[in-house]
C-alpha positions in Angstrom: -42.8 4.1 3.1 -40.9 5.0 6.2 -40.4 1.4 7.1 -39.1 0.6 3.6 -36.7 3.5 3.8 -35.4 2.3 7.1 -34.9 -1.3 5.8 -33.1 0.1 2.7 -30.9 2.2 4.9 -29.9 -0.8 7.1 -29.2 -2.9 4.0 -27.1 -0.1 2.6 -25.1 0.1 5.9 -24.6 -3.7 5.9 -23.3 -3.6 2.3 -21.0 -0.8 3.0 -19.6 -2.5 6.1 -18.9 -5.6 4.0 -17.2 -3.3 1.4 -15.1 -1.7 4.2 -14.0 -5.1 5.5 -13.1 -6.2 1.9 -11.1 -3.0 1.2 -9.3 -3.2 4.5 -8.2 -6.8 3.7 -7.1 -5.8 0.2 -5.1 -2.8 1.7 -3.4 -5.1 4.3 -2.4 -7.5 1.5 -1.1 -4.7 -0.6 0.9 -3.3 2.3 2.4 -6.8 3.0 3.3 -7.2 -0.7 5.0 -3.8 -0.8 7.0 -4.7 2.3 8.1 -7.9 0.6 9.0 -6.1 -2.6 10.9 -3.4 -0.8 12.9 -6.0 1.1 13.7 -7.7 -2.3 14.8 -4.5 -3.7 17.1 -3.8 -0.8 18.6 -7.2 -1.2 19.2 -6.6 -4.9 20.6 -3.2 -4.2 23.1 -4.6 -1.7 24.0 -7.3 -4.2 24.9 -4.6 -6.8 27.1 -2.9 -4.2 28.8 -6.2 -3.5 29.3 -7.1 -7.2 30.5 -3.7 -8.0 33.2 -3.9 -5.3 34.2 -7.3 -6.6 34.4 -5.9 -10.1 36.5 -3.0 -8.9 38.9 -5.4 -7.2 39.2 -7.6 -10.4 39.6 -4.6 -12.6 42.4 -3.3 -10.4 44.1 -6.8 -10.6 43.9 -6.7 -14.4 45.4 -3.2 -14.4 48.3 -4.6 -12.5 48.6 -7.6 -14.8 48.7 -5.3 -17.8 52.3 -4.4 -16.9 53.2 -8.0 -17.7 50.6 -8.9 -20.4 53.1 -10.6 -22.6 56.1 -12.8 -21.7 58.8 -15.0 -23.2 61.3 -17.3 -21.7 64.4 -15.6 -20.5 67.9 -16.9 -20.8 67.9 -17.7 -17.1 66.1 -21.1 -16.7 62.6 -20.6 -15.3 62.7 -16.8 -15.8 60.7 -14.6 -18.2 60.9 -11.4 -19.9 57.7 -9.3 -20.0 56.1 -6.6 -22.2 53.2 -4.4 -21.0 49.9 -4.0 -22.7 51.0 -0.6 -23.8 54.2 -2.0 -25.4 52.2 -4.6 -27.2 53.3 -8.0 -28.3 56.6 -8.7 -30.0 58.3 -11.6 -31.7 58.8 -14.5 -29.3 56.2 -13.2 -26.8 52.9 -14.7 -25.9 50.0 -13.8 -23.6 50.9 -14.2 -20.0 48.6 -16.8 -18.4 48.4 -14.7 -15.2 47.1 -11.8 -17.4 44.6 -14.1 -19.1 43.3 -15.3 -15.6 43.0 -11.7 -14.4 41.2 -10.7 -17.6 38.7 -13.6 -17.3 38.0 -12.9 -13.7 37.3 -9.2 -14.5 35.0 -10.2 -17.3 33.1 -12.6 -15.0 32.9 -9.9 -12.3 31.6 -7.4 -14.9 28.9 -9.9 -16.0 27.8 -10.6 -12.4 27.7 -6.9 -11.7 25.6 -6.3 -14.8 23.3 -9.1 -13.9 22.9 -7.7 -10.4 22.1 -4.3 -11.8 19.4 -5.8 -14.1 17.9 -7.7 -11.1 17.9 -4.5 -9.1 16.1 -2.6 -11.9 13.5 -5.4 -12.0 13.1 -5.4 -8.3 12.8 -1.6 -8.3 10.0 -1.8 -10.9 8.1 -4.4 -8.9 8.6 -2.4 -5.7 7.2 0.8 -7.4 4.3 -1.2 -8.8 3.5 -2.6 -5.3 3.8 0.9 -3.9 1.3 2.3 -6.4 -1.1 -0.6 -5.7 -0.7 -0.1 -1.9 -1.6 3.6 -2.3 -4.6 2.7 -4.5 -5.8 0.2 -2.0 -5.4 2.7 0.8 -7.5 5.2 -1.1 -10.1 2.6 -1.8 -10.3 1.8 1.9 -10.6 5.5 2.9 -13.5 5.8 0.4 -15.2 2.8 1.9 -14.8 4.2 5.4 -16.2 7.6 4.2 -19.2 5.9 2.5 -20.0 3.8 5.5 -19.8 6.9 7.8 -22.2 8.8 5.5 -24.6 5.9 5.4 -24.7 5.6 9.2 -25.2 9.4 9.6 -28.0 9.2 7.1 -29.7 6.4 9.0 -29.4 8.3 12.3 -30.8 11.4 10.8 -33.8 9.4 9.3 -34.4 7.8 12.7 -34.3 11.1 14.4 -36.7 12.6 11.9 -39.1 9.6 12.2 -39.0 9.7 16.0 -39.7 13.5 16.0 -42.7 13.0 13.7 -44.1 10.2 15.9 -43.7 12.3 19.1 -45.4 15.3 17.5 -48.4 13.1 16.4 -48.7 11.7 19.9 -48.8 15.2 21.4 -51.7 16.1 19.2 -53.8 13.2 20.3 -53.1 14.1 23.9 -54.5 17.6 23.4 -57.6 16.3 21.9 -58.3 14.2 25.0 -57.8 17.2 27.2 -60.4 19.1 25.3 -63.0 16.4 26.0 -62.3 16.6 29.7 -62.9 20.3 29.5 -66.4 19.8 28.0 -67.2 17.5 30.9 -66.4 20.3 33.3 -68.8 22.7 31.7 -71.6 20.3 31.9 -71.0 19.8 35.5 -71.2 23.5 36.1 -74.6 23.8 34.4 -76.0 21.1 36.6 -74.7 22.9 39.7 -76.5 26.1 38.7 -79.7 24.3 38.2 -79.5 22.8 41.6 -79.1 26.2 43.1 -82.4 27.3 41.6 -84.2 24.4 43.2 -83.1 25.6 46.6 
């Protein structure tokens, strides 16, 4: 029974060592994935900052263009008369092409900024998911290490117990042999006494 228990303990340790190795590999992979996702998030976050700056610039340009949103040919050849966005359009006026360009550029900048924000949100979600997975894998590895340590301690305790029992049994047999030698001594003493009477 003791031998079977020892075999079982060794098999358990072997299994737990394999589990520890597997969990360590999974944890390392999760850490690497998180690092990648964090980097991707940082990139997308920086892109939002860049696109937001571009939008601010284009919005400022449109604000300036709003002062001359409409125009019509002036009496001076090549010249124009302008009306602001606040003033609104009037007879003879049409949209200023410069304003249209500024408006289109701001619209494009706003679209790019919004796309960057969406990508950042997606990257953030992936990063958070990777972080959660990394923490789970870390916990799994810690558990595997703890399980292996417990199994190794249990095996050592069993070996110590078995060794102590074997040692105690050997000591008992030694005492028995000593008793036999003592009997021999008594017999020798009796013979000696008899010899004395003969004299």
